[in-house]
C-alpha positions, 0 to 999 in steps of 0.5 A: 511457517507458523504465523505471528501470534501478535505484534510483539512476535513480529517485532522480535522477528524483524529485530532478529533479522536486522530489520528493526532500529531500536531507539533508547534515547528520549524522543519527542513524539510531537516534533522529532519522531516522524521527522527522524523516520522521514529521513529514511524515506527521502534519503535511502533506497527502498531496500535499506528502509527499516522499522523503528521502535522508540522505547522512551517517548515524550511530548512537547509538555515534557510528559513521558509515556508507559509504552513504546512507539513502533513506526513503519514496522508493517511495510516500509518496503515490499520485502517487509510486506512479503515477510508479513504475508509469509512468502519468501519474495515480493513476486509471490505476494499477488498470488498469496493475496489471490489465494487468501481471498479465494480460500478465506478461513472464518474467525473464532470467538473466544471469551477473554483476551490479552487486549483486555488485560487493562481497561478504562471505562466511563468516569475513569476514562477522564481520570486516567487521561483517556486518549491522552494516555496514548503516545499518538505522534504528530505526523506532519509537525508544522502543518498537522492540527493535532496528533492523529491515529494513522494505523487505527483499524476501525471496526464497524458493523453494517446495521442491516446485514451485520457484516463487519468492516475492518478498515483503516481511517485517520483519527484526530485526537480532539479530547480525552474522550473524543476522536475525529474520523475522516472517511470518504462516502464510498468507504465502508464505514461511511456506508454503515454510518449512512445506514445507521443515520437512516434508521435514526441510530448512532453507529457503534465502533471500535478502533484497533491499534497494534496487530499482526501484519495480516490484519494491517494488510487486510485493513488497508487493501480495500477488499471486496469481501470481509477482512477477518476471514481473509486475514485468516487465509493469510495466516493459515489459521482462524483469527481469534476475536473477542467481544468488546466491553461497551459496544456489540463488536468483535475485535482481534484478541491479540490487539495491543490497544482497543478504543471503543465508542459511539459515532453520532449520526445526527451531527458532524464537526470540523476535522483536519488539516492532516498530511495525506498520501497524495503529498499534500495537506488535506483541508479542514472540513466537517466529518464524523467523530466518535465519543469514546466509551472505553479503552482496553489494552495489554499490560505491556502494550506497544503503540503502533503507527503507520508512516504516511503523508508524502510518498514514498511512505509506509502507507504507499507500500501498504495501499499499493501492494494490497491493491495490486493483489485485489486487481490481480485477483480481479483479472486472473480469478474473477475474469479468468484473463490469460497472460496477466503477469504482474500489477504495479501501483507506483509509490511515487504516485501514492500507490494510487495515481499510476497502475502498470499491468505486465502482460503477455500477448503471446500468453493470450493477454488483451491489454486494453480489455484488461485496463477497461476492467480496472477502470470499471472498479467501483472504488477509487480507480487509478487515473493512469493505467498502462499495459506493458510487455513481459520484458518490461519491469512494471515497477521501474519507471524508466522501463515503463517510460521507455515502453510508453515512448516506443511501443505505443501511438497515442491516436491508436493505443490510448483511451480516456474513460470516465471513472465512477470514483477517484479521490477528493484528495487529488487537487487536480480535480478541483481547487482546494477552495472547491474541495467539497464539490470534488466528488461531484466533478467528472473524473477520468482515467487514461488507458494506455496500451504500451505493449508491442503490437508486432515483432521488433528488432533486438534491444540495443544492449550487448548480448547476455554473455558479454554483459556477464563477462563484464560483471566478472571484470567489474568484480575483479576491479573491486568496483561498487556493488551493482543493482542491475535493472532489466533490461541489462542485456540485449535480446531478440524481439522477433525482427532479426534475420539470420544474415543480421545474426551472422554479421554480428557474429563476424563482428565479435570475431574480428571478421567485419571486413567480410561484412564490408566486402558483402556490402560492397557487392550490394551497392546500387547505382543512383 
């Protein structure tokens, strides 16, 4: 397929397939917009989640905006993510991620671009409203201290190597020309900032709002390589970039909005609080900020935001699926491990705290060895790592809990390892009052091999043919549609004799008295 050229094409694609809710009545971005979309994440199954487009946006002061707001349009579900990756099934996502990383396509630079159709610079910024002209929603009304950019893709350049980073970080709206920035020390934008500070220079930055899915996915995936070529690899074509007007940076030409500016490296100011992906409010603390020098946009720009905060959310899908692709490539391509089938970061844990790897021992998998490689990753590492067999759905918490209960022994199949990085937003590390020291506190991960070490008896479910017959009767009775979860029929796991099989076959033929007679002949005196 030809990949989407811009956000408008992506929204049209979603609407044509019944996956976009268009809201034409006025909606208050500060008090109504996020609570409305929150209902689908708390009250609907993942498959029923949709993207939203708000056409008439207002604020608490009664202001109306000249651009619509698109929310939860990139990844409210894994099926959305698959469409954005250009594959037909969520099961194909990790392979597409591996392919895009191993076959990146370099971008190309063009001289003019749609993202610069309209421009506000310097003095005209304040007169035109600056950041205030953008319909930035309040994500957690009642707790957030301001509207925050949630889908701001920050572009910075390594002061030493010139390598670009395209990463998503939250941005607090502080004035018409000042934007807060929150980023952990290990993240690329902070490393660029630290290098610029050592050189005695400020850091140039640009914030891209509204892009095609491949860019949003790359921006949130914590890729170990530059994002622009990987985005090209997903699309199957080079990404068009254009040079910014006031800073020496390249941004995607089809962006809806671009905010350019300078991040000082000689001072910080308080940022937050803001609702975060762990399900708790992140506290106020000193961090970076950007002085805006220019805002450019398309004439018919759409403001696009991510839906984050309490999991599950759009950001838990974005973060989880992208990181699954990174881990899958690490194990299968970088370390060439056999028997790795799938990787799942659970939404309920913010797609960060719990990672389940499905693998096949018969295919050559070495469960604890694979988990140790994940635990040694240099960036934020899940603190619960679980290996399961090929018959366990790694995305089904009930199936994983079953494997944990009956396929492992804690004294033999668990390890606790210190990890190099966690997230300071995990309040189990330290109380909120000590959060400034959280990154210095020892963080650990537990590795659990919940795979079978030997043959087991069959699962205690009816054989497949009987369950299929039951499905036919279910449909004849007009009962509600089923969503069967694996395992939904019984299967042999190796420890089952021919005698056991014959006894079971007699039972479904009504010949169980024969078995009873055999048992009588097998009596033993006490």
